[in-house]
mmJSON file of the N, C-alpha and C atoms, coordinates in Angstrom:
{"data_MODEL":{"atom_site":{
"group_PDB":["ATOM","ATOM","ATOM","ATOM","ATOM","ATOM","ATOM","ATOM","ATOM","ATOM","ATOM","ATOM","ATOM","ATOM","ATOM","ATOM","ATOM","ATOM","ATOM","ATOM","ATOM","ATOM","ATOM","ATOM","ATOM","ATOM","ATOM","ATOM","ATOM","ATOM","ATOM","ATOM","ATOM","ATOM","ATOM","ATOM","ATOM","ATOM","ATOM","ATOM","ATOM","ATOM","ATOM","ATOM","ATOM","ATOM","ATOM","ATOM","ATOM","ATOM","ATOM","ATOM","ATOM","ATOM","ATOM","ATOM","ATOM","ATOM","ATOM","ATOM","ATOM","ATOM","ATOM","ATOM","ATOM","ATOM","ATOM","ATOM","ATOM","ATOM","ATOM","ATOM","ATOM","ATOM","ATOM","ATOM","ATOM","ATOM","ATOM","ATOM","ATOM","ATOM","ATOM","ATOM","ATOM","ATOM","ATOM","ATOM","ATOM","ATOM","ATOM","ATOM","ATOM","ATOM","ATOM","ATOM","ATOM","ATOM","ATOM","ATOM","ATOM","ATOM","ATOM","ATOM","ATOM","ATOM","ATOM","ATOM","ATOM","ATOM","ATOM","ATOM","ATOM","ATOM","ATOM","ATOM","ATOM","ATOM","ATOM","ATOM","ATOM","ATOM","ATOM","ATOM","ATOM","ATOM","ATOM","ATOM","ATOM","ATOM","ATOM","ATOM","ATOM","ATOM","ATOM","ATOM","ATOM","ATOM","ATOM","ATOM","ATOM","ATOM","ATOM","ATOM","ATOM","ATOM","ATOM","ATOM","ATOM","ATOM","ATOM","ATOM","ATOM","ATOM","ATOM","ATOM","ATOM","ATOM","ATOM","ATOM","ATOM","ATOM","ATOM","ATOM","ATOM","ATOM","ATOM","ATOM","ATOM","ATOM","ATOM","ATOM","ATOM","ATOM","ATOM","ATOM","ATOM","ATOM","ATOM","ATOM","ATOM","ATOM","ATOM","ATOM","ATOM","ATOM","ATOM","ATOM","ATOM","ATOM","ATOM","ATOM","ATOM","ATOM","ATOM","ATOM","ATOM","ATOM","ATOM","ATOM","ATOM","ATOM","ATOM","ATOM","ATOM","ATOM","ATOM","ATOM","ATOM","ATOM"],
"id":[1,2,3,4,5,6,7,8,9,10,11,12,13,14,15,16,17,18,19,20,21,22,23,24,25,26,27,28,29,30,31,32,33,34,35,36,37,38,39,40,41,42,43,44,45,46,47,48,49,50,51,52,53,54,55,56,57,58,59,60,61,62,63,64,65,66,67,68,69,70,71,72,73,74,75,76,77,78,79,80,81,82,83,84,85,86,87,88,89,90,91,92,93,94,95,96,97,98,99,100,101,102,103,104,105,106,107,108,109,110,111,112,113,114,115,116,117,118,119,120,121,122,123,124,125,126,127,128,129,130,131,132,133,134,135,136,137,138,139,140,141,142,143,144,145,146,147,148,149,150,151,152,153,154,155,156,157,158,159,160,161,162,163,164,165,166,167,168,169,170,171,172,173,174,175,176,177,178,179,180,181,182,183,184,185,186,187,188,189,190,191,192,193,194,195,196,197,198,199,200,201,202,203,204,205,206,207,208,209,210],
"type_symbol":["N","C","C","N","C","C","N","C","C","N","C","C","N","C","C","N","C","C","N","C","C","N","C","C","N","C","C","N","C","C","N","C","C","N","C","C","N","C","C","N","C","C","N","C","C","N","C","C","N","C","C","N","C","C","N","C","C","N","C","C","N","C","C","N","C","C","N","C","C","N","C","C","N","C","C","N","C","C","N","C","C","N","C","C","N","C","C","N","C","C","N","C","C","N","C","C","N","C","C","N","C","C","N","C","C","N","C","C","N","C","C","N","C","C","N","C","C","N","C","C","N","C","C","N","C","C","N","C","C","N","C","C","N","C","C","N","C","C","N","C","C","N","C","C","N","C","C","N","C","C","N","C","C","N","C","C","N","C","C","N","C","C","N","C","C","N","C","C","N","C","C","N","C","C","N","C","C","N","C","C","N","C","C","N","C","C","N","C","C","N","C","C","N","C","C","N","C","C","N","C","C","N","C","C","N","C","C","N","C","C"],
"label_atom_id":["N","CA","C","N","CA","C","N","CA","C","N","CA","C","N","CA","C","N","CA","C","N","CA","C","N","CA","C","N","CA","C","N","CA","C","N","CA","C","N","CA","C","N","CA","C","N","CA","C","N","CA","C","N","CA","C","N","CA","C","N","CA","C","N","CA","C","N","CA","C","N","CA","C","N","CA","C","N","CA","C","N","CA","C","N","CA","C","N","CA","C","N","CA","C","N","CA","C","N","CA","C","N","CA","C","N","CA","C","N","CA","C","N","CA","C","N","CA","C","N","CA","C","N","CA","C","N","CA","C","N","CA","C","N","CA","C","N","CA","C","N","CA","C","N","CA","C","N","CA","C","N","CA","C","N","CA","C","N","CA","C","N","CA","C","N","CA","C","N","CA","C","N","CA","C","N","CA","C","N","CA","C","N","CA","C","N","CA","C","N","CA","C","N","CA","C","N","CA","C","N","CA","C","N","CA","C","N","CA","C","N","CA","C","N","CA","C","N","CA","C","N","CA","C","N","CA","C","N","CA","C","N","CA","C","N","CA","C","N","CA","C","N","CA","C"],
"label_alt_id":[null,null,null,null,null,null,null,null,null,null,null,null,null,null,null,null,null,null,null,null,null,null,null,null,null,null,null,null,null,null,null,null,null,null,null,null,null,null,null,null,null,null,null,null,null,null,null,null,null,null,null,null,null,null,null,null,null,null,null,null,null,null,null,null,null,null,null,null,null,null,null,null,null,null,null,null,null,null,null,null,null,null,null,null,null,null,null,null,null,null,null,null,null,null,null,null,null,null,null,null,null,null,null,null,null,null,null,null,null,null,null,null,null,null,null,null,null,null,null,null,null,null,null,null,null,null,null,null,null,null,null,null,null,null,null,null,null,null,null,null,null,null,null,null,null,null,null,null,null,null,null,null,null,null,null,null,null,null,null,null,null,null,null,null,null,null,null,null,null,null,null,null,null,null,null,null,null,null,null,null,null,null,null,null,null,null,null,null,null,null,null,null,null,null,null,null,null,null,null,null,null,null,null,null,null,null,null,null,null,null],
"label_comp_id":["MET","MET","MET","LYS","LYS","LYS","ILE","ILE","ILE","ILE","ILE","ILE","PHE","PHE","PHE","SER","SER","SER","TYR","TYR","TYR","HIS","HIS","HIS","ALA","ALA","ALA","LYS","LYS","LYS","LYS","LYS","LYS","ARG","ARG","ARG","MET","MET","MET","VAL","VAL","VAL","GLU","GLU","GLU","ARG","ARG","ARG","GLY","GLY","GLY","ILE","ILE","ILE","LYS","LYS","LYS","PHE","PHE","PHE","GLU","GLU","GLU","MET","MET","MET","ILE","ILE","ILE","GLU","GLU","GLU","ASP","ASP","ASP","ALA","ALA","ALA","ILE","ILE","ILE","ASN","ASN","ASN","PHE","PHE","PHE","PRO","PRO","PRO","ASN","ASN","ASN","TYR","TYR","TYR","ILE","ILE","ILE","ILE","ILE","ILE","ARG","ARG","ARG","LYS","LYS","LYS","GLY","GLY","GLY","LYS","LYS","LYS","LYS","LYS","LYS","VAL","VAL","VAL","GLU","GLU","GLU","ALA","ALA","ALA","PHE","PHE","PHE","LYS","LYS","LYS","ASN","ASN","ASN","PHE","PHE","PHE","ASN","ASN","ASN","GLU","GLU","GLU","GLY","GLY","GLY","VAL","VAL","VAL","LEU","LEU","LEU","LYS","LYS","LYS","ILE","ILE","ILE","VAL","VAL","VAL","TYR","TYR","TYR","LEU","LEU","LEU","GLU","GLU","GLU","LYS","LYS","LYS","GLU","GLU","GLU","ASN","ASN","ASN","PHE","PHE","PHE","ILE","ILE","ILE","LYS","LYS","LYS","ILE","ILE","ILE","ILE","ILE","ILE","THR","THR","THR","LEU","LEU","LEU","PHE","PHE","PHE","TRP","TRP","TRP","LYS","LYS","LYS"],
"label_asym_id":["A","A","A","A","A","A","A","A","A","A","A","A","A","A","A","A","A","A","A","A","A","A","A","A","A","A","A","A","A","A","A","A","A","A","A","A","A","A","A","A","A","A","A","A","A","A","A","A","A","A","A","A","A","A","A","A","A","A","A","A","A","A","A","A","A","A","A","A","A","A","A","A","A","A","A","A","A","A","A","A","A","A","A","A","A","A","A","A","A","A","A","A","A","A","A","A","A","A","A","A","A","A","A","A","A","A","A","A","A","A","A","A","A","A","A","A","A","A","A","A","A","A","A","A","A","A","A","A","A","A","A","A","A","A","A","A","A","A","A","A","A","A","A","A","A","A","A","A","A","A","A","A","A","A","A","A","A","A","A","A","A","A","A","A","A","A","A","A","A","A","A","A","A","A","A","A","A","A","A","A","A","A","A","A","A","A","A","A","A","A","A","A","A","A","A","A","A","A","A","A","A","A","A","A","A","A","A","A","A","A"],
"label_entity_id":["1","1","1","1","1","1","1","1","1","1","1","1","1","1","1","1","1","1","1","1","1","1","1","1","1","1","1","1","1","1","1","1","1","1","1","1","1","1","1","1","1","1","1","1","1","1","1","1","1","1","1","1","1","1","1","1","1","1","1","1","1","1","1","1","1","1","1","1","1","1","1","1","1","1","1","1","1","1","1","1","1","1","1","1","1","1","1","1","1","1","1","1","1","1","1","1","1","1","1","1","1","1","1","1","1","1","1","1","1","1","1","1","1","1","1","1","1","1","1","1","1","1","1","1","1","1","1","1","1","1","1","1","1","1","1","1","1","1","1","1","1","1","1","1","1","1","1","1","1","1","1","1","1","1","1","1","1","1","1","1","1","1","1","1","1","1","1","1","1","1","1","1","1","1","1","1","1","1","1","1","1","1","1","1","1","1","1","1","1","1","1","1","1","1","1","1","1","1","1","1","1","1","1","1","1","1","1","1","1","1"],
"label_seq_id":[1,1,1,2,2,2,3,3,3,4,4,4,5,5,5,6,6,6,7,7,7,8,8,8,9,9,9,10,10,10,11,11,11,12,12,12,13,13,13,14,14,14,15,15,15,16,16,16,17,17,17,18,18,18,19,19,19,20,20,20,21,21,21,22,22,22,23,23,23,24,24,24,25,25,25,26,26,26,27,27,27,28,28,28,29,29,29,30,30,30,31,31,31,32,32,32,33,33,33,34,34,34,35,35,35,36,36,36,37,37,37,38,38,38,39,39,39,40,40,40,41,41,41,42,42,42,43,43,43,44,44,44,45,45,45,46,46,46,47,47,47,48,48,48,49,49,49,50,50,50,51,51,51,52,52,52,53,53,53,54,54,54,55,55,55,56,56,56,57,57,57,58,58,58,59,59,59,60,60,60,61,61,61,62,62,62,63,63,63,64,64,64,65,65,65,66,66,66,67,67,67,68,68,68,69,69,69,70,70,70],
"pdbx_PDB_ins_code":[null,null,null,null,null,null,null,null,null,null,null,null,null,null,null,null,null,null,null,null,null,null,null,null,null,null,null,null,null,null,null,null,null,null,null,null,null,null,null,null,null,null,null,null,null,null,null,null,null,null,null,null,null,null,null,null,null,null,null,null,null,null,null,null,null,null,null,null,null,null,null,null,null,null,null,null,null,null,null,null,null,null,null,null,null,null,null,null,null,null,null,null,null,null,null,null,null,null,null,null,null,null,null,null,null,null,null,null,null,null,null,null,null,null,null,null,null,null,null,null,null,null,null,null,null,null,null,null,null,null,null,null,null,null,null,null,null,null,null,null,null,null,null,null,null,null,null,null,null,null,null,null,null,null,null,null,null,null,null,null,null,null,null,null,null,null,null,null,null,null,null,null,null,null,null,null,null,null,null,null,null,null,null,null,null,null,null,null,null,null,null,null,null,null,null,null,null,null,null,null,null,null,null,null,null,null,null,null,null,null],
"Cartn_x":[47.795,47.978,47.061,46.477,45.552,46.316,45.698,46.285,45.402,46.009,45.28,45.968,45.225,45.704,45.694,46.735,46.714,45.706,45.244,44.33,44.977,46.238,46.983,46.982,47.242,47.296,45.937,44.86,43.511,43.231,43.589,43.369,44.166,45.426,46.286,45.82,45.319,44.811,43.68,42.758,41.631,42.115,42.938,43.439,44.213,44.946,45.846,45.293,44.056,43.408,44.091,44.563,45.261,44.268,44.095,43.131,43.755,42.886,43.338,44.071,43.597,44.226,45.667,45.918,47.279,48.184,47.645,48.405,48.768,47.783,48.049,49.119,49.01,49.968,51.374,51.472,52.775,53.421,52.604,53.138,53.513,52.662,52.899,53.915,53.972,54.857,55.583,56.365,57.041,58.151,58.465,59.633,60.9,60.862,61.943,61.467,62.185,61.865,63.133,62.923,64.0,63.537,64.355,64.031,64.827,64.105,64.722,64.253,64.995,64.584,63.294,62.266,60.977,60.119,60.484,59.7,60.159,59.193,59.464,58.929,59.718,59.278,59.195,57.991,57.777,57.529,58.138,57.996,57.445,56.437,55.829,55.484,55.868,55.561,54.135,53.404,52.07,52.042,50.985,50.841,50.879,50.347,50.294,51.648,52.587,53.91,54.371,55.315,55.832,55.122,54.472,53.781,54.757,54.881,55.72,54.791,54.962,54.171,55.12,54.886,55.684,54.792,55.281,54.455,55.298,54.599,55.201,54.672,55.554,55.146,55.028,53.844,53.61,53.411,53.226,53.085,51.851,50.718,49.46,48.904,49.579,49.054,50.15,49.79,50.65,49.931,50.632,50.038,50.661,49.824,50.266,50.392,51.559,51.814,51.484,52.022,51.754,51.967,51.471,51.622,51.501,52.284,52.249,52.886,52.607,53.196,54.542,55.523,56.83,56.977],
"Cartn_y":[-10.933,-10.244,-9.019,-8.758,-7.64,-6.316,-5.328,-3.992,-3.019,-2.263,-1.209,0.124,1.202,2.537,3.461,4.288,5.369,6.398,7.262,8.327,9.163,9.479,10.278,9.599,8.301,7.566,7.544,7.353,7.371,8.71,9.769,11.125,11.346,10.961,11.14,10.281,9.098,8.21,8.888,9.495,10.189,11.427,12.239,13.485,13.226,12.133,11.872,10.871,10.448,9.556,8.206,7.666,6.379,5.289,4.308,3.232,2.117,1.418,0.324,-0.748,-1.026,-2.041,-1.663,-0.372,0.107,-0.131,0.096,-0.099,-1.578,-2.443,-3.884,-4.304,-3.799,-4.137,-3.668,-2.444,-1.888,-2.657,-3.127,-3.879,-5.307,-5.936,-7.335,-7.495,-6.513,-6.602,-5.277,-4.804,-3.511,-3.603,-2.453,-2.41,-2.518,-1.885,-2.043,-1.564,-1.987,-1.554,-1.074,-0.221,0.239,-0.015,-0.708,-0.961,0.013,0.687,1.637,1.272,0.389,-0.092,-0.88,-0.465,-1.15,-0.686,0.428,0.964,0.36,0.195,-0.283,0.757,1.083,1.985,1.16,1.056,0.299,1.284,1.035,1.887,1.064,1.608,0.893,1.884,1.545,2.391,2.153,3.248,3.238,4.307,4.335,5.371,6.783,6.922,8.221,8.672,7.762,8.057,6.925,7.233,6.234,6.415,5.357,5.375,4.928,5.746,5.396,5.167,4.019,3.67,3.389,4.045,3.817,3.053,1.9,1.074,0.317,-0.241,-1.091,-2.502,-3.488,-4.892,-5.435,-5.865,-6.512,-7.99,-8.75,-10.198,-10.586,-9.909,-10.285,-9.241,-8.112,-7.064,-6.116,-5.283,-4.206,-2.899,-1.945,-0.638,0.404,1.001,2.046,3.344,3.968,5.216,6.407,6.373,7.429,6.877,7.599,7.201,8.434,8.449,9.604,9.267,10.144,10.019,10.742,10.122,10.756,11.207],
"Cartn_z":[18.849,20.115,20.136,21.274,21.43,21.352,20.697,20.584,21.341,22.262,22.974,22.68,22.911,22.561,23.766,23.865,24.851,24.354,25.234,24.831,23.728,23.907,22.932,21.56,21.527,20.257,19.569,20.334,19.747,19.084,19.783,19.267,17.978,17.978,16.792,15.617,15.913,14.879,14.098,14.814,14.185,13.444,14.103,13.493,12.203,12.161,11.04,10.027,10.22,9.272,9.135,10.251,10.241,10.634,9.759,9.982,10.82,11.565,12.42,11.615,10.41,9.565,9.22,9.047,8.767,9.976,11.146,12.377,12.542,12.345,12.42,11.426,10.2,9.152,9.526,10.051,10.423,11.581,12.511,13.651,13.238,12.459,12.069,10.944,10.026,8.863,8.617,9.581,9.401,8.349,7.734,6.857,7.703,8.876,9.848,11.212,12.249,13.609,14.301,15.298,16.166,17.599,18.37,19.78,20.643,21.527,22.458,23.858,24.495,25.812,25.686,26.411,26.361,25.187,24.57,23.456,22.132,21.25,19.9,18.925,17.907,16.844,15.569,15.009,13.774,12.639,11.498,10.321,9.167,8.475,7.359,6.252,5.025,3.87,3.388,3.181,2.592,1.507,0.713,-0.317,0.288,1.493,2.168,2.712,2.821,3.377,4.269,5.144,6.079,7.413,7.856,9.141,10.221,11.259,12.415,13.599,14.233,15.408,16.56,17.676,18.882,19.858,20.328,21.211,22.22,23.209,24.226,24.023,24.072,23.989,25.406,25.747,27.036,26.79,27.845,27.705,26.886,27.151,26.507,25.547,25.405,24.543,24.09,23.122,22.636,22.94,23.543,23.833,22.92,22.066,21.155,21.942,21.877,22.582,21.683,20.458,19.483,18.087,17.092,15.703,14.825,13.748,12.844,11.516,10.532,9.212,9.192,8.589,8.428,6.992],
"occupancy":[1.0,1.0,1.0,1.0,1.0,1.0,1.0,1.0,1.0,1.0,1.0,1.0,1.0,1.0,1.0,1.0,1.0,1.0,1.0,1.0,1.0,1.0,1.0,1.0,1.0,1.0,1.0,1.0,1.0,1.0,1.0,1.0,1.0,1.0,1.0,1.0,1.0,1.0,1.0,1.0,1.0,1.0,1.0,1.0,1.0,1.0,1.0,1.0,1.0,1.0,1.0,1.0,1.0,1.0,1.0,1.0,1.0,1.0,1.0,1.0,1.0,1.0,1.0,1.0,1.0,1.0,1.0,1.0,1.0,1.0,1.0,1.0,1.0,1.0,1.0,1.0,1.0,1.0,1.0,1.0,1.0,1.0,1.0,1.0,1.0,1.0,1.0,1.0,1.0,1.0,1.0,1.0,1.0,1.0,1.0,1.0,1.0,1.0,1.0,1.0,1.0,1.0,1.0,1.0,1.0,1.0,1.0,1.0,1.0,1.0,1.0,1.0,1.0,1.0,1.0,1.0,1.0,1.0,1.0,1.0,1.0,1.0,1.0,1.0,1.0,1.0,1.0,1.0,1.0,1.0,1.0,1.0,1.0,1.0,1.0,1.0,1.0,1.0,1.0,1.0,1.0,1.0,1.0,1.0,1.0,1.0,1.0,1.0,1.0,1.0,1.0,1.0,1.0,1.0,1.0,1.0,1.0,1.0,1.0,1.0,1.0,1.0,1.0,1.0,1.0,1.0,1.0,1.0,1.0,1.0,1.0,1.0,1.0,1.0,1.0,1.0,1.0,1.0,1.0,1.0,1.0,1.0,1.0,1.0,1.0,1.0,1.0,1.0,1.0,1.0,1.0,1.0,1.0,1.0,1.0,1.0,1.0,1.0,1.0,1.0,1.0,1.0,1.0,1.0,1.0,1.0,1.0,1.0,1.0,1.0],
"B_iso_or_equiv":[0.0,0.0,0.0,0.0,0.0,0.0,0.0,0.0,0.0,0.0,0.0,0.0,0.0,0.0,0.0,0.0,0.0,0.0,0.0,0.0,0.0,0.0,0.0,0.0,0.0,0.0,0.0,0.0,0.0,0.0,0.0,0.0,0.0,0.0,0.0,0.0,0.0,0.0,0.0,0.0,0.0,0.0,0.0,0.0,0.0,0.0,0.0,0.0,0.0,0.0,0.0,0.0,0.0,0.0,0.0,0.0,0.0,0.0,0.0,0.0,0.0,0.0,0.0,0.0,0.0,0.0,0.0,0.0,0.0,0.0,0.0,0.0,0.0,0.0,0.0,0.0,0.0,0.0,0.0,0.0,0.0,0.0,0.0,0.0,0.0,0.0,0.0,0.0,0.0,0.0,0.0,0.0,0.0,0.0,0.0,0.0,0.0,0.0,0.0,0.0,0.0,0.0,0.0,0.0,0.0,0.0,0.0,0.0,0.0,0.0,0.0,0.0,0.0,0.0,0.0,0.0,0.0,0.0,0.0,0.0,0.0,0.0,0.0,0.0,0.0,0.0,0.0,0.0,0.0,0.0,0.0,0.0,0.0,0.0,0.0,0.0,0.0,0.0,0.0,0.0,0.0,0.0,0.0,0.0,0.0,0.0,0.0,0.0,0.0,0.0,0.0,0.0,0.0,0.0,0.0,0.0,0.0,0.0,0.0,0.0,0.0,0.0,0.0,0.0,0.0,0.0,0.0,0.0,0.0,0.0,0.0,0.0,0.0,0.0,0.0,0.0,0.0,0.0,0.0,0.0,0.0,0.0,0.0,0.0,0.0,0.0,0.0,0.0,0.0,0.0,0.0,0.0,0.0,0.0,0.0,0.0,0.0,0.0,0.0,0.0,0.0,0.0,0.0,0.0,0.0,0.0,0.0,0.0,0.0,0.0],
"pdbx_formal_charge":[null,null,null,null,null,null,null,null,null,null,null,null,null,null,null,null,null,null,null,null,null,null,null,null,null,null,null,null,null,null,null,null,null,null,null,null,null,null,null,null,null,null,null,null,null,null,null,null,null,null,null,null,null,null,null,null,null,null,null,null,null,null,null,null,null,null,null,null,null,null,null,null,null,null,null,null,null,null,null,null,null,null,null,null,null,null,null,null,null,null,null,null,null,null,null,null,null,null,null,null,null,null,null,null,null,null,null,null,null,null,null,null,null,null,null,null,null,null,null,null,null,null,null,null,null,null,null,null,null,null,null,null,null,null,null,null,null,null,null,null,null,null,null,null,null,null,null,null,null,null,null,null,null,null,null,null,null,null,null,null,null,null,null,null,null,null,null,null,null,null,null,null,null,null,null,null,null,null,null,null,null,null,null,null,null,null,null,null,null,null,null,null,null,null,null,null,null,null,null,null,null,null,null,null,null,null,null,null,null,null],
"auth_seq_id":[1,1,1,2,2,2,3,3,3,4,4,4,5,5,5,6,6,6,7,7,7,8,8,8,9,9,9,10,10,10,11,11,11,12,12,12,13,13,13,14,14,14,15,15,15,16,16,16,17,17,17,18,18,18,19,19,19,20,20,20,21,21,21,22,22,22,23,23,23,24,24,24,25,25,25,26,26,26,27,27,27,28,28,28,29,29,29,30,30,30,31,31,31,32,32,32,33,33,33,34,34,34,35,35,35,36,36,36,37,37,37,38,38,38,39,39,39,40,40,40,41,41,41,42,42,42,43,43,43,44,44,44,45,45,45,46,46,46,47,47,47,48,48,48,49,49,49,50,50,50,51,51,51,52,52,52,53,53,53,54,54,54,55,55,55,56,56,56,57,57,57,58,58,58,59,59,59,60,60,60,61,61,61,62,62,62,63,63,63,64,64,64,65,65,65,66,66,66,67,67,67,68,68,68,69,69,69,70,70,70],
"auth_comp_id":["MET","MET","MET","LYS","LYS","LYS","ILE","ILE","ILE","ILE","ILE","ILE","PHE","PHE","PHE","SER","SER","SER","TYR","TYR","TYR","HIS","HIS","HIS","ALA","ALA","ALA","LYS","LYS","LYS","LYS","LYS","LYS","ARG","ARG","ARG","MET","MET","MET","VAL","VAL","VAL","GLU","GLU","GLU","ARG","ARG","ARG","GLY","GLY","GLY","ILE","ILE","ILE","LYS","LYS","LYS","PHE","PHE","PHE","GLU","GLU","GLU","MET","MET","MET","ILE","ILE","ILE","GLU","GLU","GLU","ASP","ASP","ASP","ALA","ALA","ALA","ILE","ILE","ILE","ASN","ASN","ASN","PHE","PHE","PHE","PRO","PRO","PRO","ASN","ASN","ASN","TYR","TYR","TYR","ILE","ILE","ILE","ILE","ILE","ILE","ARG","ARG","ARG","LYS","LYS","LYS","GLY","GLY","GLY","LYS","LYS","LYS","LYS","LYS","LYS","VAL","VAL","VAL","GLU","GLU","GLU","ALA","ALA","ALA","PHE","PHE","PHE","LYS","LYS","LYS","ASN","ASN","ASN","PHE","PHE","PHE","ASN","ASN","ASN","GLU","GLU","GLU","GLY","GLY","GLY","VAL","VAL","VAL","LEU","LEU","LEU","LYS","LYS","LYS","ILE","ILE","ILE","VAL","VAL","VAL","TYR","TYR","TYR","LEU","LEU","LEU","GLU","GLU","GLU","LYS","LYS","LYS","GLU","GLU","GLU","ASN","ASN","ASN","PHE","PHE","PHE","ILE","ILE","ILE","LYS","LYS","LYS","ILE","ILE","ILE","ILE","ILE","ILE","THR","THR","THR","LEU","LEU","LEU","PHE","PHE","PHE","TRP","TRP","TRP","LYS","LYS","LYS"],
"auth_asym_id":["A","A","A","A","A","A","A","A","A","A","A","A","A","A","A","A","A","A","A","A","A","A","A","A","A","A","A","A","A","A","A","A","A","A","A","A","A","A","A","A","A","A","A","A","A","A","A","A","A","A","A","A","A","A","A","A","A","A","A","A","A","A","A","A","A","A","A","A","A","A","A","A","A","A","A","A","A","A","A","A","A","A","A","A","A","A","A","A","A","A","A","A","A","A","A","A","A","A","A","A","A","A","A","A","A","A","A","A","A","A","A","A","A","A","A","A","A","A","A","A","A","A","A","A","A","A","A","A","A","A","A","A","A","A","A","A","A","A","A","A","A","A","A","A","A","A","A","A","A","A","A","A","A","A","A","A","A","A","A","A","A","A","A","A","A","A","A","A","A","A","A","A","A","A","A","A","A","A","A","A","A","A","A","A","A","A","A","A","A","A","A","A","A","A","A","A","A","A","A","A","A","A","A","A","A","A","A","A","A","A"],
"auth_atom_id":["N","CA","C","N","CA","C","N","CA","C","N","CA","C","N","CA","C","N","CA","C","N","CA","C","N","CA","C","N","CA","C","N","CA","C","N","CA","C","N","CA","C","N","CA","C","N","CA","C","N","CA","C","N","CA","C","N","CA","C","N","CA","C","N","CA","C","N","CA","C","N","CA","C","N","CA","C","N","CA","C","N","CA","C","N","CA","C","N","CA","C","N","CA","C","N","CA","C","N","CA","C","N","CA","C","N","CA","C","N","CA","C","N","CA","C","N","CA","C","N","CA","C","N","CA","C","N","CA","C","N","CA","C","N","CA","C","N","CA","C","N","CA","C","N","CA","C","N","CA","C","N","CA","C","N","CA","C","N","CA","C","N","CA","C","N","CA","C","N","CA","C","N","CA","C","N","CA","C","N","CA","C","N","CA","C","N","CA","C","N","CA","C","N","CA","C","N","CA","C","N","CA","C","N","CA","C","N","CA","C","N","CA","C","N","CA","C","N","CA","C","N","CA","C","N","CA","C","N","CA","C","N","CA","C","N","CA","C","N","CA","C","N","CA","C"],
"pdbx_PDB_model_num":[1,1,1,1,1,1,1,1,1,1,1,1,1,1,1,1,1,1,1,1,1,1,1,1,1,1,1,1,1,1,1,1,1,1,1,1,1,1,1,1,1,1,1,1,1,1,1,1,1,1,1,1,1,1,1,1,1,1,1,1,1,1,1,1,1,1,1,1,1,1,1,1,1,1,1,1,1,1,1,1,1,1,1,1,1,1,1,1,1,1,1,1,1,1,1,1,1,1,1,1,1,1,1,1,1,1,1,1,1,1,1,1,1,1,1,1,1,1,1,1,1,1,1,1,1,1,1,1,1,1,1,1,1,1,1,1,1,1,1,1,1,1,1,1,1,1,1,1,1,1,1,1,1,1,1,1,1,1,1,1,1,1,1,1,1,1,1,1,1,1,1,1,1,1,1,1,1,1,1,1,1,1,1,1,1,1,1,1,1,1,1,1,1,1,1,1,1,1,1,1,1,1,1,1,1,1,1,1,1,1]
}}}
């Protein structure tokens, strides 16, 4: 599924040194997820910490809203 980014998410990705491959891994193979209405929060453990990604699932794509290390 195609992944697109909000302007905010692109900016945070660069600021926080989060690679696209990490985002794909967290979305496809999360340690756990929390669904809040239309939003999905995916959590994935990495050496750097726990990556949290907040996104919307659409029919043909996933839109990343924000992402950060916990």
